[in-house]
C-alpha positions as a printed Julia matrix, in Angstrom:
220×3 Matrix{Float64}:
  68.18    7.83   91.21
  70.39    6.24   88.58
  70.97    8.2    85.41
  72.24    7.1    82.0
  74.28    9.59   80.0
  75.49    9.91   76.43
  79.27   10.11   76.69
  79.76   12.09   73.48
  77.06   14.73   74.02
  77.04   14.76   77.82
  73.24   14.63   77.75
  71.07   12.55   80.04
  69.42    9.61   78.27
  67.33    8.08   81.02
  66.55    8.25   84.71
  66.05    4.97   86.57
  63.67    5.47   89.48
  62.39    3.02   92.05
  65.01    3.1    94.77
  64.4     5.63   97.54
  67.77    5.25   99.25
  71.47    5.79   98.56
  72.82    3.93   95.52
  76.46    2.97   96.08
  77.39    1.19   92.86
  76.09    0.31   89.38
  77.39   -1.96   86.62
  76.22   -2.93   83.12
  75.63   -6.53   82.11
  78.06   -7.77   79.42
  75.38   -7.5    76.71
  74.46   -3.96   77.8
  70.79   -4.84   78.24
  70.67   -4.64   82.04
  72.14   -2.65   84.91
  72.69   -3.98   88.42
  72.72   -1.61   91.4
  73.57   -1.93   95.07
  72.09    0.38   97.68
  71.8     1.26  101.35
  68.47   -0.62  101.76
  70.38   -3.95  101.47
  68.75   -4.73   98.11
  70.32   -5.53   94.74
  68.2    -4.35   91.81
  68.46   -5.41   88.18
  67.17   -2.82   85.71
  66.19   -3.06   82.06
  68.07   -0.5    79.98
  65.26   -0.46   77.4
  62.42    0.28   79.82
  64.31    1.92   82.68
  62.34   -0.26   85.1
  63.56   -2.72   87.75
  63.01   -6.29   86.55
  64.34   -8.2    89.55
  65.39   -7.64   93.16
  67.82   -9.77   95.16
  67.81   -9.8    98.95
  70.16  -11.51  101.37
  72.64   -8.99  102.72
  71.94   -7.64  106.19
  73.59   -4.28  105.54
  74.23   -1.77  102.76
  75.59   -3.09   99.45
  78.78   -1.35   98.37
  79.75   -3.09   95.13
  78.02   -5.22   92.46
  79.27   -6.78   89.23
  78.07   -9.24   86.59
  80.15  -12.24   85.56
  81.44  -12.16   81.98
  78.64  -14.49   80.81
  76.0   -12.38   82.57
  74.67  -15.36   84.54
  76.03  -14.46   87.98
  76.29  -11.36   90.13
  78.81  -10.77   92.89
  78.1    -8.24   95.62
  79.84   -6.88   98.71
  78.45   -5.33  101.85
  79.23   -3.7   105.16
  77.92   -6.95  106.7
  81.41   -8.37  105.94
  80.2   -10.9   103.33
  80.7   -11.41   99.61
  77.66  -12.91   97.89
  77.0   -14.51   94.55
  73.46  -15.36   93.55
  74.08  -18.91   94.77
  76.66  -18.6    97.55
  77.75  -16.52  100.51
  81.5   -16.15  100.92
  82.62  -15.55  104.49
  86.08  -14.78  105.83
  86.69  -11.04  105.8
  86.75   -9.34  109.19
  85.72   -5.88  108.04
  83.49   -4.04  105.58
  84.08   -5.39  102.05
  84.51   -2.55   99.61
  84.93   -4.36   96.31
  84.62   -7.78   94.64
  85.03   -8.79   91.01
  85.04  -11.95   88.92
  88.2   -13.2    87.25
  88.13  -12.97   83.43
  87.22  -16.69   83.21
  84.6   -16.41   86.0
  86.28  -19.2    87.99
  87.37  -16.95   90.85
  86.26  -13.88   92.77
  88.74  -11.46   94.29
  87.61   -9.16   97.11
  89.17   -6.47   99.28
  88.18   -5.21  102.7
  88.79   -2.8   105.52
  90.49   -5.72  107.26
  93.47   -4.78  104.99
  93.41   -8.04  103.02
  92.65   -9.21   99.51
  90.97  -12.62   99.4
  90.59  -14.99   96.47
  87.61  -17.34   96.28
  86.76  -20.34   94.12
  83.36  -19.67   92.54
  82.33  -23.32   92.21
  83.17  -24.37   95.77
  82.71  -21.03   97.51
  85.96  -21.68   99.37
  88.69  -19.16  100.05
  91.83  -20.18   98.15
  94.23  -17.36   98.96
  94.92  -14.24  101.0
  97.12  -11.32   99.96
  98.23   -8.98  102.71
 100.8    -6.23  102.91
  98.76   -3.04  102.79
  98.91   -1.13  106.08
  95.64    0.71  105.49
  92.07   -0.28  104.68
  91.46   -1.63  101.18
  89.14    0.25   98.86
  89.35   -1.27   95.38
  90.79   -4.15   93.4
  90.76   -4.98   89.67
  91.84   -7.91   87.52
  94.06   -7.62   84.48
  92.85   -9.55   81.43
  95.62  -12.15   81.92
  93.64  -13.49   84.89
  96.58  -13.73   87.29
  97.55  -10.09   87.85
  95.51   -7.72   90.02
  95.91   -4.12   91.15
  94.75   -2.75   94.5
  94.13    0.67   96.05
  94.46    1.4    99.76
  94.19    4.1   102.39
  97.92    3.57  103.04
  98.45    5.76   99.93
  99.76    2.92   97.79
  98.7     1.24   94.57
 100.06   -2.3    94.3
 100.25   -4.91   91.58
 100.04   -8.55   92.66
 100.74  -11.9    91.03
  98.06  -14.32   92.21
 100.05  -17.38   91.14
 102.97  -16.54   93.43
 100.78  -14.65   95.93
 103.29  -11.8    95.97
 103.62   -8.08   95.21
 104.99   -7.32   91.74
 105.26   -3.56   92.07
 104.26   -0.65   94.26
 103.32    2.44   92.25
 104.54    5.81   93.45
 103.73    9.4    92.62
 100.92   10.29   95.02
 100.54   11.35   98.65
  96.87   10.75   99.42
  94.34    8.05  100.36
  93.74    5.85   97.27
  90.01    5.39   96.79
  89.55    3.66   93.42
  91.59    2.02   90.68
  91.04    0.62   87.19
  92.97   -0.98   84.32
  92.65   -0.13   80.63
  91.18   -2.94   78.47
  94.56   -3.64   76.85
  96.3    -3.73   80.24
  98.76   -1.0    79.3
  97.58    1.68   81.72
  96.42    1.98   85.33
  94.32    4.89   86.62
  93.64    5.61   90.29
  91.6     8.22   92.14
  92.64    9.8    95.43
  90.9    11.66   98.24
  92.91   14.82   97.51
  90.84   15.23   94.3
  93.53   13.93   91.95
  93.67   11.12   89.4
  97.01    9.47   88.6
  97.7     7.45   85.44
 100.64    5.05   85.05
 102.07    3.32   81.99
 102.55   -0.38   82.74
 105.78   -0.82   80.77
 107.7     1.66   82.94
 105.34    2.02   85.94
 105.97    5.74   85.48
 103.32    8.2    86.65
 102.93   10.23   83.46
  99.66   12.07   84.04
  98.16   13.81   87.04
  94.69   15.38   86.9
  93.37   17.78   89.52
């Protein structure tokens, strides 16, 4: 099941039922009217927030779907799978050599960035479907990647216990963030780009301030 919760009260608002398998990822559409989910039955489902019912299903992956996101205009969806492909609704992006854990659109929707267990980050042109860049340097499998709002900076999380910031224009590492000793599983950036938060397998969350790259909070 997928459940919607009220953040302030902590109460459940709605239960979305209709998928009888594991759900790996969910994301809201930009207008908040729909939710997209990826699951172990290889199906992408789009749900109406008003009715709680699935309104569309998308098939094409040959294995479980690990990550799904809407574009900023809500007209496209990008998905990743253990079948080693990144898919939009119109294209299949091939190149990774391992399970693809995460893929997201750039803020202007012109590019998709993806990360994989092949230890690489790959950048794709949405219009052409072509790969336009590869970032490597992590020594462990890649688990998550996020764009900053500037559209040319990304942050990545890896099993090599590092969080790294990259400049896509120069295709180089800007900074490696320290202050943790465990497998990095997820990462996100605050809307204003001032803070990075990452989750680790040792049940901790680290938060860094971007101006100093100093780890100033640690939650257990």
